[in-house]
C-alpha positions in Angstrom: -230.0 44.3 246.9 -229.9 43.3 243.2 -227.5 45.2 240.9 -229.5 47.2 238.3 -228.4 48.6 235.0 -228.4 52.3 234.8 -230.8 53.8 232.2 -228.0 56.0 230.9 -225.8 53.1 230.3 -228.6 51.2 228.4 -229.3 54.4 226.3 -225.6 54.6 225.2 -225.5 50.9 224.2 -228.7 51.2 222.3 -227.7 54.3 220.4 -224.2 53.2 219.4 -224.1 53.0 215.6 -221.8 50.6 213.8 -221.0 52.3 210.4 -219.6 50.6 207.4 -218.8 51.1 203.7 -222.5 50.8 202.8 -225.8 52.2 204.1 -226.6 50.7 207.5 -229.5 51.0 210.1 -228.5 53.7 212.5 -230.2 55.9 215.1 -230.1 59.6 214.4 -229.1 61.7 217.5 -231.0 64.8 216.2 -234.4 63.4 215.4 -234.1 60.2 217.6 -235.3 57.9 214.9 -233.8 54.8 213.4 -233.4 54.7 209.6 -231.3 53.3 206.9 -228.5 55.9 206.5 -227.9 57.9 203.3 -224.3 57.7 202.3 -221.9 60.0 200.4 -218.5 58.8 199.1 -215.5 61.2 199.2 -212.0 60.6 197.9 -209.2 60.7 200.5 -205.5 61.2 200.4 -205.3 57.4 200.1 -207.0 57.7 196.7 -204.6 60.3 195.4 -201.6 58.5 196.7 -202.7 55.3 195.0 -203.2 57.2 191.7 -199.7 58.7 192.0 -198.2 55.4 192.8 -199.8 53.7 189.8 -198.7 56.6 187.5 -195.1 56.4 188.7 -195.0 52.6 188.5 -196.4 52.6 185.0 -193.8 55.2 184.0 -191.0 52.9 185.3 -192.4 49.9 183.5 -193.1 51.8 180.3 -189.6 53.1 179.9 -188.2 49.6 180.5 -190.4 47.8 178.0 -188.5 48.8 174.8 -185.2 47.7 176.4 -186.6 44.3 177.3 -187.7 43.9 173.7 -184.0 44.4 172.7 -184.8 47.6 170.8 -181.8 49.8 170.1 -181.6 52.8 172.3 -182.4 55.6 169.9 -185.0 58.2 169.2 -187.7 55.7 168.1 -187.2 53.7 171.3 -187.6 56.7 173.5 -190.6 57.9 171.5 -192.2 54.4 171.9 -191.5 54.5 175.6 -193.1 57.9 175.9 -196.2 56.7 174.0 -196.5 53.7 176.2 -196.1 55.9 179.3 -198.8 58.4 178.2 -201.3 55.7 177.4 -200.5 53.6 180.5 -200.0 56.3 183.1 -202.9 58.5 182.2 -205.3 55.7 181.7 -204.3 53.5 184.7 -204.0 56.4 187.2 -207.8 56.9 187.0 -208.5 53.4 188.4 -208.4 54.4 192.1 -211.1 57.0 191.5 -213.5 54.4 190.4 -212.9 52.1 193.4 -215.0 52.5 196.6 -212.3 50.9 198.7 -210.2 54.0 198.7 -213.0 56.4 199.6 -214.3 57.5 203.0 -218.1 57.1 203.5 -220.1 59.8 205.3 -223.4 58.7 206.8 -226.4 61.1 207.0 -229.9 60.7 208.4 -232.4 60.5 205.5 -235.2 62.1 207.6 -233.5 65.3 208.9 -230.2 65.3 207.0 -228.1 65.3 210.2 -224.5 64.0 210.1 -224.3 60.5 211.8 -220.7 59.6 211.3 -217.9 58.7 208.9 -216.4 55.3 208.0 -212.8 55.5 206.7 -211.4 52.5 204.8 
């Protein structure tokens, strides 16, 4: 007797979808067709934590810049540090929201709109 491969096992191997950060060819389990997936990006906790970290780090660096420039610790120095912080923190904390590397990618079937899977960076 020769060993034979079970049709069920073959079906599972054929339908396994390897999802990634971009649109991929995948088999939809709802309409049983193979299409290039439609993707939607969604911000995750990782995105928000990166923004918070950048904001805090820019705050630490902004308040230390006037002291590294040997400015006298006074009202003008603190005002300068606050201005640097406002410009640096609020502008730089937006950076993670423009990066796709900190987002999860949800794949959908373009034919029937069914959910196929999620890829998390």
